[in-house]
N, C-alpha and C positions, 0 to 999 in steps of 0.2 A: 453293899446297898448303894450307899450311892454310885460304886462301880456299874452296878447294874443298871442305875438307871441313867449313867450317863451313855451304856453300850447300848440302850431301847435307845434312846435319843441319836441316836448315831444313825441308828436300822430305820427312825423315821424318813432320816433327814438327805439317804441314800438313794432309794426310788428317785427324788426331788433334784437330786444333782445328776442323776443317768437322766432323767427327764430333760431335763436342762442341759446337760451335752449331745442329747441325741435330739434336739431341736438346734443348737450351735452344727452340728453338725449338718443338718439340711439347710438351711441357712450359709452358711456357708457353700453346701451345693449346689446350690441355687446361686448365689453370685457367682461361684467358676459357670457352671450353665451361662449366666448372661452374657459375663467376661466371652466366655469363648465364638458365642452368636455374635458380639459386637465384636471381634475381631474379624469372624468369617464378612458379614459386611462392610468392616473398612477394608478387608486385602480384597473383596470385589471391585467396590470402589474404585480402588487403588489400581488395580488393573481397566475400569473401566477409564479411570481418567488417563492412561499411558496409550490406551486404544486410539481414544478420541483425541491425546496428541502428536499417536504415528497417523493421525491421519490429516490433522491441519498441517500439519510442515510436510503432508504429499502434495495439498491441495495449493502450499506454497509454493512450493518448487515448482507443480503445472501451473500457477498464474504467472510465476515468474520467468515460466518459458513462454508463455504467449505474450508476455511483455516483452520480451526480448523479438520474438517474432514481428508484436505489430512495429516495435522500435526499426526492428528490418525494414521492416510494410514501408513505413514512411520514409526511412531515408531514400528508400528507393522514390518513392513516389516525388519525397525533394527532388532530387537527383535528374528527375525527369522532367520536372517541372522548369529547374535550373536550364537543364536545354534546351527546353522549349522556347524559354525565356533569352538564352543565348541564340538562337535561330531567328526572334523578332528582331533582336537585336541588331541582329548584321541586317538583317532584313533593312531596318530605316536607317543604317548605314550607309547601305547600297544604293541608297534614295538622295535626292535633291534634299540639302539642308529646310529649305522653304518646305516643299511637300512633307518632310517627314514633321517638322514645327507643328501644322496643318493640322497633323495626321495623331497626332500628340495629345496636340490642344482637345481633341475631340474624345481623350482616353481619362478615366478616374485619375485622380495623383499619385495612387498606389503603383497603379499600373505603368501609368509616365516616368515615375521614379524609376521602378526598376529595370523599364527597359532600359534610361540613361544610366544607371547605373554599368549596364550591360556593354555599351556601348566605348566604345575607343574615345576617351576623352578629349582629344579636338573635336571630332566630329560629335558629341556631346555638346558642347560648348557650340559650332557651330549654330546646330537645333536649337538649342534654347536663346543663342541672338533673333535667332529670326520668329524665335513666340511674340505674342503680345507682353507686355511688361509685366501685368502684373499674374497671369499664368506663372510667366518664368521665374519671378520673384517668389510665388507659393512651391514651386517645386524648387529652386536653389535652398530655399529655406529646409524643407524634406530631406535634401541630400545631403545639406551639412549634420542633420538632425541623426541622420543613418550615418554616415563619417564618425560622428563622436564617439558614438556606440562601440 
């Protein structure tokens, strides 16, 4: 009799366990589906980030090439400017020191210094010697600063 009671009690719990087991299986299935969806999203995001990284690297290469081209253009412009300045300096060297001094006095200090630096030292010295002393002093100080650098 006790045996029959125990067996009948177990028969009552078996559907409960079966029902709980089905719920667990359903829960695990839902979690697996959620994980798969999240993995899919993560994979898509990784692919998007890789593409973005490639685009950024391509842009870096493109801008680096543009910067190199700008540097070349600047060098060319500076070279042209330097040639022109040498030409002007030669013209001042060809002048009488008094004439060159009076013309350089009329220029801004930076331009006058650049011309004097391009002239032969002896000619530049003669020209500075013919300038008003205040202007000659200012230009000499500017030349000294440039030479130190």
